[in-house]
Residue frames relative to the residue before (quaternion, step in Angstrom):
aa qw qx qy qz dx dy dz
X 1.0000 0.0000 0.0000 0.0000 0.00 0.00 0.00
X 0.2450 -0.7724 0.5792 0.0890 3.50 -0.90 1.07
X 0.2293 -0.7748 0.5760 0.1240 3.57 -0.50 1.19
X 0.1593 0.7767 -0.5722 0.2095 3.53 -0.43 1.30
X 0.5949 -0.6288 0.3695 0.3379 3.57 -0.94 0.86
X 0.7363 0.4024 -0.2399 0.4882 3.62 1.07 -0.60
X 0.4321 0.7141 -0.4502 0.3173 3.59 1.22 0.42
X 0.6526 -0.4639 0.4104 0.4364 3.53 -1.37 -0.15
X 0.5834 -0.5862 0.4273 0.3654 3.58 -1.08 0.69
X 0.5015 -0.6857 0.4449 0.2836 3.58 -0.74 1.09
X 0.6543 0.5421 -0.3180 0.4206 3.60 1.05 -0.67
X 0.6636 0.4811 -0.3091 0.4823 3.59 1.25 -0.18
X 0.6612 0.5325 -0.2829 0.4463 3.59 1.29 -0.10
X 0.4563 -0.6229 0.5578 0.3045 3.54 -1.25 0.58
X 0.0712 -0.7861 0.6135 0.0260 3.58 -0.94 0.86
X 0.2029 0.7939 -0.5370 0.2004 3.55 0.17 1.31
X 0.7840 0.3682 -0.2477 0.4341 3.54 -1.31 0.34
X 0.7186 -0.3772 0.3323 0.4805 3.53 -1.29 -0.43
X 0.0955 -0.8256 0.5561 -0.0013 3.55 -0.65 1.13
X 0.0894 -0.7446 0.6585 0.0632 3.53 -1.20 0.67
X 0.1354 -0.7925 0.5922 0.0539 3.56 -0.87 0.97
X 0.1725 -0.7684 0.6118 0.0741 3.55 -0.97 0.94
X 0.0655 0.7682 -0.6339 0.0608 3.56 -0.88 1.01
X 0.2828 -0.7165 0.5973 0.2234 3.54 -1.26 0.32
X 0.5567 -0.5790 0.4543 0.3853 3.54 -1.27 -0.06
X 0.8085 -0.2444 0.1763 0.5054 3.61 -1.07 -0.63
X 0.6776 0.3753 -0.2791 0.5675 3.56 1.32 -0.11
X 0.4966 -0.6456 0.4846 0.3191 3.57 -0.98 0.80
X 0.6400 -0.4800 0.4120 0.4362 3.55 -1.28 0.24
X 0.5517 -0.5727 0.4752 0.3766 3.56 -1.18 0.52
X 0.6779 -0.5250 0.3299 0.3949 3.55 -1.15 0.64
X 0.6976 0.4597 -0.2823 0.4715 3.60 0.89 -0.89
X 0.6148 0.5330 -0.3469 0.4665 3.60 1.11 -0.62
X 0.6752 0.4810 -0.2965 0.4742 3.56 0.91 -0.89
X 0.6185 0.5390 -0.3472 0.4543 3.60 1.02 -0.74
X 0.6443 0.5092 -0.3175 0.4741 3.60 0.97 -0.83
X 0.6616 0.5027 -0.3023 0.4672 3.58 0.91 -0.90
X 0.6972 0.4779 -0.2784 0.4560 3.59 0.83 -0.96
X 0.5728 0.5852 -0.3836 0.4269 3.60 1.17 -0.45
X 0.6626 0.4851 -0.2907 0.4911 3.58 1.25 -0.38
X 0.3754 -0.7842 0.4251 0.2520 3.55 1.39 0.15
X 0.1093 0.8091 -0.5683 0.1019 3.60 0.65 1.06
X 0.4909 -0.5828 0.5375 0.3612 3.53 -1.29 0.30
X 0.2503 -0.7660 0.5747 0.1430 3.59 -0.78 1.01
X 0.0414 -0.8102 0.5836 -0.0348 3.54 -0.74 1.14
X 0.1762 -0.7373 0.6366 0.1415 3.52 -1.26 0.51
X 0.4215 -0.7170 0.5028 0.2356 3.56 -1.16 0.62
X 0.7849 -0.2059 0.1287 0.5700 3.57 1.25 -0.06
X 0.7269 -0.4797 0.2955 0.3926 3.56 -1.32 0.00
X 0.6893 0.4602 -0.2748 0.4873 3.61 1.24 -0.24
X 0.4704 -0.6066 0.5435 0.3396 3.55 -1.33 0.22
X 0.1226 -0.7961 0.5911 0.0430 3.57 -1.01 0.85
X 0.5533 -0.5530 0.4923 0.3817 3.55 -1.27 0.38
X 0.6325 -0.5620 0.3737 0.3802 3.58 -1.11 0.68
X 0.6633 0.5018 -0.3226 0.4518 3.61 0.93 -0.82
X 0.6287 0.5112 -0.3346 0.4811 3.60 1.11 -0.58
X 0.5998 0.5681 -0.3529 0.4393 3.59 1.08 -0.72
X 0.6310 0.5294 -0.3334 0.4588 3.57 0.99 -0.81
X 0.6727 0.4945 -0.2926 0.4663 3.58 0.89 -0.94
X 0.6594 0.5037 -0.3076 0.4656 3.59 0.91 -0.90
X 0.6742 0.4927 -0.3009 0.4606 3.60 0.91 -0.89
X 0.6391 0.5090 -0.3301 0.4728 3.60 0.98 -0.77
X 0.6278 0.5233 -0.3307 0.4719 3.59 1.02 -0.75
X 0.6421 0.5218 -0.3219 0.4603 3.59 0.95 -0.85
X 0.6699 0.4858 -0.2988 0.4753 3.59 0.93 -0.87
X 0.6369 0.5276 -0.3253 0.4585 3.61 1.00 -0.80
X 0.6492 0.5303 -0.3174 0.4435 3.60 0.95 -0.82
X 0.6810 0.4864 -0.2819 0.4693 3.55 1.14 -0.65
X 0.5111 -0.6770 0.4000 0.3472 3.55 1.28 -0.15
């Protein structure tokens, strides 16, 4: 799963099985890095309407997973 601001809202998605999340820091992935990632057809998710620091994204995503049990 690719955490990106223009993705689908995480709260509308099923999150089952073994999951891997890809995030970048304050700079987007390089064009060739993103092309490689997108070639694997990840699900693009957003955590909400605002931009967050990468470390906050980890906390928010863990909270979302915890809420789902």
